[in-house]
C-alpha positions, 0 to 999 in steps of 0.5 A: 493221034495225027499223021507220024511227024517225029522231030529229028532235031530240037533246039541246042542245050541252055546252060545260063540260068533263068530267073528262079521263080516257080509262081504261080501263074494265070488260070489258062485253059491247057486248050490255049492256043496261045504260047509263049514266046520263045526266049520264056522257053528255054528247053534242052535238045537232045541227040537223036539218032533217026535211025532204025526202030526201036526193038532192035533187039540186045545189040552186041549180046555174048553169043551162047550158039556154037555157030563160030562168027566172024568178029566180035561185037562190044558187049552188052555190058561195056560203057562207051564214050564217043569222042569227037577228034582224033583222040592225043593224050588220055589219063585216069584216075585211078590209073590205068596202066600202062600210059597211054600211047595211041598205038596201044589199045588195051589198059587196065585198071585194078578196081575194088569191089563194087562200083569203081568211079574212073574219071577219064581226062583227055587231049585233041578231042571232045568231050575234055573229060568224062567221068563213069562208073564200072563193076568188075570185069566191065570195059570202058571203049573209048571211041575216037574216028574209028579207034578203040581203046580199051580199058579193062576193070581187073577184079578186085582180086585180080593179082598185081603184075608189074611191066618192063618194057614191050614185047609183041603178040600175046603172053599166056600165062597165070598164077597158079597161087594166091598173093602171100597176103593171100589177097588174089585169086589164080586166074589164066591171063592172056597179056599183050605186048605192053602187059595188058590182060587182053583177056583171063579166067579165074581158076579154082585151084590154079592154072596150069598150062596156060596154051593157046590152040586152034579155033582162037582156043584159049585151054589151061588146066586146073592145079587138083593135086599134090603137083600131078593129078589125082582127081580123074572127072577133071580134064582139061579145059578148052574155051573157044573165043568165039562160040564161048563154048568149053570142051574137056581133054582127058588122059584115056588112062587116068588121072590127067596131069596138068603138066602137059598138054601138046597139040600135035600137027595131026589134030590129036594131044599129048598128055600125060596120065598121073596113074598109081601103080601098085609094086610087087616088091616094095622100095625103099626110097629116102628112108620110107617104104613104099608100096605104089608110085606115081606112074607117068603115062605119056599119051598121043589121044583125038580131040574125041577123046580115042587113045591112039597111043601110050608109054608107060615110065615105070616100064623103061625108067628104074626105079634107081635113077629117082633122085629127087622123089617124093612121098604124096597122098593119093586118094587115100594113099601114100605113093612115091612120085617117082618120075614127076613127068611135066613136059611132052615134046613130038620131033617133028621130024621122026614123030619120036617123043620128048619127055622131061621128068623132074623126079629122076633129073633126065631127058628122055627121047622115046620111039612113038614110030617104027616102020611108018606105024605106031610103036605102043610103049616104044622104048627109049632112044637115049637118056640126057641125064643132069644132075641125077645119075647116069644109069640107062634103065631096063632099056639100055638107051645110051646115057648123053653126057653134058658138056661144057655146061657152066653150071656143071648140070640142068636139075629138076628141069621143065618144060624139055622142047626141041629146037628146029636144028635138033637142039634140046632146050629147057627150064633148069629150075636147079632146085637142089643145087648150091651153084649157080640157079635158075636159066633157060639153056639149050644143048646141041644133040650128039647121038654119035658121040653121046655128049648134049653140049651146051650153047645157051643160056639165061641169065648168062653164066656166072649169074650175078645173082643166082636164084634157084626154083623150087618147081615150075618154069617154062624157057621158049624160044622163037625166032632162031634163038632172036627172041627168048621168053623164060618163065621162073616159076615157084621162086621170087621174082616169078613171073617171066623175061624176055632177052634177045640173043644177047641177053638184052631185056626186051620186056619183062612182068613179076608177080611183086606180091609172092605169086607163082607161075606155071609156064608162059608161051608166047602166040603171035596176034593172029593166033587169037582173035583181039575182039574175042579175047576183049568180049569174053574177058572175065566171066562172071561177067553181070547178069543184065536183063534181055528186053522183048521189045513189043510195039503198041503204035501210035505216033508220040511226040513225047517222052511217054508215062506208066502206071500201074493200079493193080497187077491186070491194070496198066496205063500208058499217056503220052502226046499225040502229033496234035499236041494233046494227051493220048492214052492206051490201057491193059486190062489183063487180057488186052491193050485198049485203043488209043483215047484223046483226054484233050488238053495242050502239051508244051511242045517237046514235054510229055505227062506224067501219071501215078496211082495211089490205088486201084481205080484211081489215076492223076496225070500232069502235064506242062501247059503251053502256058508253062503252067503244071496242069492235073487231070485225074480218074477215079470211079466216075471218070474222068475228071479236070482240067485242073491248073496247079500254077508254077513256072515250068521248063521240063515236063513233070513227073510224079508218083504217091507213096499212098492213098491221097498222097501226091508227089510232084517235081518239075524242073523252074526257070531256074533249072532248079527242081521243084516240088510240089505236093498234096497230102491231106486233101489239098494242094502244098507247094512250092519248094525248090529241091535246087540241082541243076537240070533243063531235062524231066526229073523223075521220081518214085517212093518205095514207101510212106515218107520215102520219096527218091528224085532224079534229074540228068544234070546239065554235064549229061550225068545222074543226079539224085536227092531223097526224103526220108520222113525228116528232110531232104537229103540233097546237098549237094545232089548225089553223083551217079554218073551215066552218059546220059541223052534223055533225063530219067524215070523211077520206079520200086519194086520194093521197099530199099530198092529203086530203078533209075532209067533213061536213055544212055550214049547210044540211045539204049534205055539202061537201068541202074538199081540200089539195092543197100549200094548203087549197082551198075548200069545195065543195057536193056536194048532197043533205041530211043530219042526220049526218056524211058518210062519204068513202071513196078508191074507183075512182079518186075518192071515194064519199060516204055520207050518212045521208039525211033519210028515214034511208035510206043514200045514196051517189054518185060524187065526182071527185076534187077534183085 
């Protein structure tokens, strides 16, 4: 096919019209050396990137290997818009949030099911606007001067978040329940300091205790019972972002309770087990007699699941201390939720354990270490009573009384934590009290005098509009109390508030539609890799086909054209460096060598081919005289060439819906799409289909009297027109978006399905499927500076492309549906 001489640059694109004349021209041979002057042939140039080989497979694919990598690639389903210049402003319709700031790199749009059309406007850069289509969970990446701005298409059932102010670090939380109207689903989420979800995951039942762990790991546990663990098969899910692998941590003494997964300095975890304990003597509580209780078993477990230490509440806390017990059904048995342990902390100095029990309205300090060794089921060292009774249990531990508390006492509390100075903070739900309201509060501990003295709280007392929390909630103090984070739990206006030492609000997020959270924690930006958060946000992600590209050699100077007349036959065509038409074919066993079919193709144009049945091929080219020329193959061999007239400014595209029928489309000198067809033994046409393009069009048929035509508009977006036996339906042409760097090709594997394929913004072939509606663009890997070609074959599709090495490459692609 001649020495390799692929062009790396092409003429600049032309946007103006020429006279609308695909008139029949003189009968020149395509082998003629006469060429019209450059002014008569205005063809749009392409952004050709002559780097690498088209067989680069699967850039940016999500990893499935547990090997850890240093950074994440842009996911292969992301839509990338490259801008020239420094971005100074950006907006979208529908609007993203938060409002654009050059310093903020992550945003979100509340999307609907299916395809979402996003229109963006930019300031300070070119292009000044763009329109893209996104599916749920996809990301749009806007690149400007080495900086990436990510806009996430949130799923249709993601909870609405109202955000005010700004924070720092990552905020890990989630909604336990759907909205009041049932329009949202429970999600675990990681928010940045602007309130944008940079990572999220739908969690059946609702996520409890979303935590950041070492090695870029996010942990949570699905709620699987009436506020306690009841299903022994469910544990904490630990998702490692960079390897995209999930491990599960269980309480060895099952079932695992969802309230706590506390990472210890030694690499172990503190967890809780919600065992049902049968009582030797039935216990009467609130008018009901119980023969069993839901126990609380605090356990230290290694990362491999080995039990190192345990402590059982019923051995140390008397049932007479219960003030907020509740009857629950556990696997068919009615039991008293007597303790309801909801947080575990470990004292960094002594290694002993702090446990909060909601049903007792008390916090207990438990001995875990004695003389340097683990003290199994050790005694209670002290009890800090809330609004419950002041009785000690079987251990006869000291009971600390509250001092100077403006609310009187805490009630049904959660999230008891040691502060660096030895104080204890907690979230006071205040569930069963009429005075005061839910709050984050801190007490100083004085075991010598048996007191816990109030030090600080938010909201400050007296609360202007006190609201109790029915359950859950959290309170964390950071930076020595200069930064305070309150998760409001089950109450109106659930979400979180971050305040400074003076109670001034820094940052807040609320669920306006009735969702509630369990807990919110904050972690530094350095603890979770932003690239991996982005790359793994929101599965299930769209599943895209992988293409194992194979080289068929050759040196092409055009896009290829391919047809299949049977399950074991493929015929590929392209323009060689000698401007002639070249052909090679697959016979069901192997690819045969290239053969020249002569002719002279106009520079930069490629051929078209259609097969109306076994043993029949019809090939069309744009001759150097700008006419359409036709060559065909049947049982007697090759025939032609024949001139079909016209005044072309593009290569042709061809399809057939059955024996004896051919449809051809081209771009005319007016940049409109023109149609010519063969039927009943004769040629008809030409007819204008309107539209505007300066690249080669595409055409496909899924059955009799159905033709779909595609073009790349002068705005570089895909446009569509179709014929259904009644007439053409392209007034105006349907805009299918995309950010194309080539004209399209099209194919249909069965009725009501059609796929368009084109090169995307980076030269990577992409597929847009139709199945009862247009779907989202699917990357196919590889790189080409020409329009790829797609053909139905063996129940799927084969895609052919001219690589950046000018060879012909092909790969099999599974059907989109």
